[in-house]
C-alpha positions as CSV (number, residue, x, y, z in Angstrom):
1,M,-93.6,4.8,58.4
2,P,-95.1,3.9,55.0
3,S,-93.7,1.0,53.1
4,P,-91.4,1.9,50.2
5,Q,-93.0,2.6,46.8
6,P,-91.2,0.5,44.1
7,H,-90.2,2.3,41.0
8,L,-88.9,1.8,37.4
9,Q,-85.5,3.4,37.8
10,F,-83.6,0.1,37.7
11,E,-85.6,-1.0,34.7
12,E,-85.0,2.2,32.8
13,S,-81.3,2.2,33.7
14,R,-81.1,-1.2,32.0
15,G,-82.6,0.2,28.7
16,R,-86.4,-0.3,29.2
17,P,-88.5,-0.2,27.0
18,Q,-86.0,-1.1,24.2
19,V,-84.6,-3.8,26.5
20,M,-87.0,-6.3,27.9
21,V,-86.4,-6.2,31.7
22,I,-87.7,-9.1,33.7
23,G,-88.1,-8.8,37.5
24,V,-87.7,-12.0,39.5
25,D,-88.4,-12.9,43.1
26,E,-88.8,-16.1,45.1
27,V,-91.1,-17.1,47.8
28,G,-90.9,-20.0,50.3
29,R,-87.1,-20.2,50.7
30,G,-87.2,-20.5,54.4
31,C,-90.2,-22.8,54.8
32,L,-90.1,-26.3,56.2
33,A,-92.9,-27.5,53.9
34,G,-94.1,-27.0,50.4
35,P,-92.4,-26.0,47.2
36,V,-90.3,-23.0,46.6
37,M,-91.7,-20.7,43.8
38,A,-90.4,-17.8,41.8
39,G,-92.3,-15.1,39.9
40,A,-91.1,-13.4,36.8
41,Y,-92.7,-10.3,35.5
42,V,-92.3,-7.7,32.8
43,V,-93.9,-4.3,33.5
44,P,-95.6,-3.2,30.3
45,H,-94.6,0.2,28.8
46,F,-97.2,2.8,29.8
47,D,-97.5,6.6,29.6
48,Q,-97.8,8.5,32.8
49,G,-101.3,9.5,32.0
50,S,-102.4,5.9,31.6
51,T,-101.0,4.5,34.8
52,P,-103.5,2.1,36.4
53,A,-104.9,3.5,39.6
54,W,-104.2,0.2,41.5
55,L,-100.5,0.3,40.6
56,S,-99.9,2.6,43.6
57,Q,-100.8,-0.3,45.9
58,V,-98.0,-2.5,44.6
59,R,-95.4,-3.2,47.2
60,D,-93.1,-6.0,48.3
61,S,-95.6,-8.8,48.8
62,K,-94.5,-9.2,52.5
63,L,-95.5,-5.6,53.2
64,I,-99.1,-5.8,52.1
65,S,-102.0,-7.7,53.5
66,P,-103.3,-11.0,52.0
67,S,-106.5,-9.3,50.9
68,V,-104.6,-6.6,49.0
69,R,-102.3,-9.2,47.4
70,A,-105.3,-11.3,46.4
71,S,-106.9,-8.2,44.7
72,L,-103.7,-7.2,42.9
73,S,-102.6,-10.5,41.6
74,P,-105.3,-11.0,38.9
75,L,-104.9,-7.3,37.9
76,L,-101.2,-7.9,37.4
77,E,-101.8,-11.1,35.4
78,A,-104.3,-9.3,33.2
79,W,-102.0,-6.3,32.6
80,T,-99.5,-8.2,30.6
81,P,-99.0,-11.7,29.2
82,L,-95.3,-11.5,30.1
83,W,-95.4,-13.1,33.6
84,A,-94.9,-16.6,34.9
85,V,-94.4,-18.6,38.1
86,G,-91.7,-21.3,38.3
87,V,-91.8,-24.1,40.8
88,A,-89.2,-26.4,42.4
89,S,-90.7,-29.3,44.3
90,V,-90.0,-30.5,47.8
91,E,-88.1,-33.5,46.3
92,E,-85.9,-31.1,44.2
93,I,-85.2,-29.0,47.3
94,D,-84.0,-32.0,49.2
95,R,-82.0,-33.4,46.3
96,L,-80.4,-30.1,45.1
97,N,-80.4,-28.0,48.3
98,I,-82.5,-24.9,48.8
99,L,-80.2,-22.4,47.0
100,N,-80.0,-24.5,43.8
101,A,-83.8,-25.2,44.0
102,V,-84.5,-21.4,44.2
103,E,-82.3,-20.9,41.1
104,L,-84.1,-23.7,39.3
105,A,-87.5,-22.1,40.1
106,M,-86.3,-18.7,38.9
107,K,-84.9,-20.2,35.7
108,R,-88.2,-22.0,35.0
109,A,-90.2,-18.8,35.5
110,V,-87.9,-16.7,33.3
111,D,-87.8,-19.4,30.6
112,Q,-91.6,-19.3,30.5
113,V,-91.5,-15.5,30.0
114,L,-88.8,-15.7,27.3
115,A,-91.0,-18.2,25.4
116,K,-93.7,-15.5,25.2
117,L,-91.5,-12.6,24.1
118,P,-92.2,-10.9,20.8
119,P,-89.5,-11.7,18.2
120,Q,-88.3,-8.1,17.9
121,F,-86.9,-8.2,21.5
122,H,-83.4,-9.6,21.3
123,A,-82.1,-7.8,24.4
124,V,-83.2,-9.0,27.8
125,H,-82.0,-8.1,31.3
126,I,-83.1,-9.8,34.5
127,L,-83.5,-8.0,37.9
128,V,-83.2,-10.5,40.7
129,D,-84.2,-9.8,44.3
130,G,-81.3,-10.5,46.7
131,N,-77.5,-10.5,46.6
132,R,-77.0,-13.6,44.4
133,I,-77.3,-14.0,40.6
134,P,-78.4,-17.5,39.5
135,K,-75.8,-19.2,37.4
136,A,-78.2,-19.3,34.4
137,F,-78.5,-15.5,34.5
138,V,-74.8,-14.6,34.8
139,G,-73.9,-11.8,32.3
140,K,-77.5,-10.7,31.8
141,A,-78.7,-9.9,35.3
142,T,-78.5,-7.6,38.2
143,A,-79.0,-8.6,41.9
144,I,-80.7,-6.0,44.0
145,I,-80.8,-6.3,47.8
146,K,-84.3,-5.6,48.9
147,G,-85.2,-5.4,45.2
148,D,-88.8,-6.2,46.0
149,Q,-89.0,-2.8,47.8
150,Q,-87.3,-0.9,45.0
151,S,-88.0,-2.4,41.6
152,L,-91.6,-2.4,40.3
153,S,-91.1,-5.5,38.2
154,I,-89.6,-7.4,41.1
155,A,-92.5,-6.3,43.4
156,C,-95.0,-7.4,40.8
157,A,-93.2,-10.8,40.5
158,S,-93.2,-11.1,44.3
159,I,-97.0,-10.7,44.5
160,I,-98.0,-13.2,41.9
161,A,-95.6,-15.8,43.3
162,K,-96.8,-15.2,46.9
163,V,-100.5,-15.5,46.0
164,R,-99.9,-18.7,43.9
165,R,-97.8,-20.3,46.6
166,D,-100.4,-19.4,49.3
167,H,-103.0,-21.2,47.3
168,V,-100.8,-24.3,47.0
169,M,-100.2,-24.3,50.8
170,E,-103.9,-24.0,51.5
171,E,-104.5,-27.1,49.3
172,L,-101.7,-28.9,51.0
173,D,-103.4,-28.1,54.4
174,R,-106.6,-29.8,53.2
175,L,-104.5,-32.9,52.2
176,H,-102.4,-32.8,55.4
177,P,-104.6,-31.4,58.3
178,G,-103.2,-30.7,61.7
179,Y,-100.0,-28.8,60.8
180,G,-101.6,-25.4,60.1
181,L,-100.1,-25.1,56.6
182,A,-102.9,-22.8,55.5
183,V,-102.1,-20.4,58.3
184,H,-98.3,-20.3,58.4
185,K,-97.7,-21.4,54.8
186,G,-95.0,-23.8,55.8
187,Y,-92.8,-21.5,57.9
188,G,-91.3,-22.8,61.1
189,T,-93.8,-21.3,63.6
190,A,-94.2,-22.6,67.1
191,V,-97.5,-24.3,66.0
192,H,-95.8,-25.9,63.1
193,L,-92.8,-27.2,65.1
194,K,-95.1,-28.6,67.8
195,A,-97.1,-30.4,65.1
196,L,-94.0,-31.9,63.6
197,Q,-92.9,-33.3,66.9
198,E,-96.3,-34.7,67.6
199,L,-97.3,-36.0,64.1
200,S,-93.9,-36.3,62.4
201,A,-93.3,-35.1,58.9
202,T,-95.4,-35.6,55.8
203,S,-94.4,-36.1,52.2
204,V,-94.6,-32.3,51.7
205,H,-92.1,-31.5,54.4
206,R,-88.5,-30.7,53.4
207,R,-86.5,-33.6,55.0
208,S,-83.2,-32.0,54.5
209,F,-84.2,-29.1,56.8
210,G,-83.0,-29.5,60.4
211,P,-86.4,-29.2,62.3
212,V,-88.0,-31.7,59.9
213,K,-85.1,-34.1,60.1
214,S,-85.2,-34.1,63.9
215,S,-88.9,-35.0,63.8
216,L,-88.1,-38.2,61.9
217,I,-85.7,-39.5,64.6
């Protein structure tokens, strides 16, 4: 069964193009290591006749291959200046908890986009993947369950955030070999859990997460 094709129905129902609609998605929430990141993206207005051919490949970043994501990300970044990636560090995750850190990363991403908005745009609406609206977005946002499979702007945000975070995890793997971070990107795979028990946690592991905490005992 083919993966769902995201569309602009949510964006248009919120007033696009007169209202600037920003899609937001996070990546890395469930990982044991590395930062959590959030992408924010505004799909530019385009006529049907000028739709980029590559746009048909855009999907939820989890449903497309790493090579497709890698090819799409620079195209998405070049298509509009209105995109950003926000980051919450491992230290912030452990201090604030993961839900608050996700909201912080989302706010940082959206704030970067808002700073780039043309002055004529006074109305902004935010589409957030999931069932929770960050406190900073209350009154100006809509939460969409599986939004990265439905909203084109959220799907675009998910791709740029995923590609950026994957690059970060590959660099962390070079700094902390033996854990397989470049392969599993920090998720709690069997290989990762085994390495934690044998090598203990590094400075890039989330010490507030159970499997990491148990490796420190």
